[in-house]
N, C-alpha and C positions, 0 to 999 in steps of 0.2 A: 721138367717144366710142363706147364699146362698146354693143352692142345691149342688154345687160342693164341698163346704166345708163339708156339711153333708155326702157326699159320701166318702170323703177322711179321715175324723176323725176316722171312724171305722177301716180303714186299719191301721192307726197308733196305735190305741189302741190294736188291735190284734197283731201287731208286737211287741209292748211293753210287752204284756203278754207272747208271745212266747220267746222273747229274754231275758226278765227279766232284762232290763237295760234301762236307759234313754240316753245312749250314742248314738248320732245320726249316727255315722259311723257304729256301730254294728246293729242299727235298720234298716239302709238302706240295709243291706245284707238280711234281712228277709222280706222286703216289697214286696208284690206280684204285682210288676209293670212290664210293658211290656219291659222295657229297661234292657240290660245286664250289663251296665256300673254302677258300684257302685257309682261313683262320681255324675252321673246324678240322681240316686235315693236319694243320700244325699242332693243334691241341691233341689230336689222336696220337701223333708222333711223339710229342713231349710226354704224354702219359705212358706210352710204351717204354720210352727210354729211361724214365724214372721209376719203373716198376721194380720193387725190391726182389721180386721172384726171379728176375733175370740175372744170372751169374755171368758177368762179363768174361771172366777167365775161362769158364766152361764153354762159352760160345766161341771165343776167339782161339782156343787151344787147337782145334783141328786145322784152322787156317795157318797158324804159326808152325805147327808140325809139318804141314805140307810144304810151306815155304822153306823151312830149314832143310828138309829132305831134298828139295830141288837144288839147293846150293851145292851139294856134293863136296868137292874138294877145294872150293874157293876159300880163300882166307878173308875174313871179314872182321873189321874192327867196329865195335858197337860202343858208342859214347852215350851215356845217360846223364842227363842234367837233373840233379836232385831237386832243383827249384820247381820243376814241373811235376814231380812225383808226389808232392804234398797236397 
């Protein structure tokens, strides 16, 4: 990934942790960017999230591996709804 993307992703992750929502409008209000206009911050966020150079699976894999390792010996049932995978 490009260096610019690697600098921007932690900002978005921190904003999601702080705001506790995936809503882009709410996230844009907590993003630590230099602009005061919420619409400009939301545009910045939307452009980042639609960037074809970001491989979601590669970004999320370390988080998923860590979560699965922490589960240890617990038995977990995972239900997937095909309707949301399309």
